[in-house]
N, C-alpha and C positions, 0 to 999 in steps of 0.2 A: 684319319680319314673323316671327311666331313659327313655329317648325318644327312641322309636323303629321305624324301617321302615319296610315296606313290600317289599320283593325282591324276584326275581326268580334267582336261580343259575342254569345255564345250563352247563352240564357236558358231554363231549364226552370221552369215554374210549376206547382207541385203544389197550391197553395192558392188557390182562386177568389177569396178575400177580398183577395188581393195584387194583383189586376189593376188596380184603380183607383189605388192608390199607385204601381204600376209605370208606369202611363200618365202620371201626373203627373211622375215623374222623367224619363221619356223626353221629355216636352214641355219640360222645363227645358233639355235638351241638343239640342233640335231643329235648331239651327244647324249642328250637327256631323254629323247623321244624313243619310247618303246614301240609304239604303233600309232597308226593314223587311219581314220576311216572318214570318208566324205560321202555325203548323200545329197545329190541335187534334188530339190523339191520344186520341180518345174511349175506345179499348179499354183504355188505361192511366190514363185520367183526368188527363192532364197537357196542358199547352200548351207548345209549343216555339217560341221566337221567335229569329230571327237579325236582328241590327242591324248594319249596315255604317256605320262612322264614318270621317271624315277630321278628326282633331282633335289637339290637343296631347296628349302622353302623360299629363300630369296630369289632363286632363279625362276621358280614357278610363279611367284608374285610379279616379278619383273616381266616375264613373257605375257602373263595374263593382262597386266596393265597396258603394255605396249600394244598388244592385239586390240584391246578394248578402246584404245585411242584412235584407231583407224576409223575414218568416216564410213558409216554404214555397217559397222561390225560390232557385235555384242559378244563378250566373252565372260565366262564364269568358271572358276576353278573349284573342284570338289576334292578334298583331301581324304586319303584313307586313314584308318586308325591302325594300320599294320605296324607291328613292332619292327625294330631294326633286325635284319637277317643275322643269324649267328655267324661270328667270324670264324674263318677256317683256322683250325689249329695247325701248328707247325710241329707235327709228330716226328 
């Protein structure tokens, strides 16, 4: 079983045209997403999205990089220091 990490991907969307491609990317990584919260900050004209993932490091880095390459979108991943969960024993 591949080792996974729990991470938070913080996303700030300044360009409304980036919402559809962003949602398409998130859909591609849906199997790793634990939860998602979006906050429209109308006073500043941005949307702030928090994505919680449990995924291999490569998948987290890949998603973060792809999201950050979208025009008008900033992304930053924060990784947990959680140990691997104990494996279920076959008693």
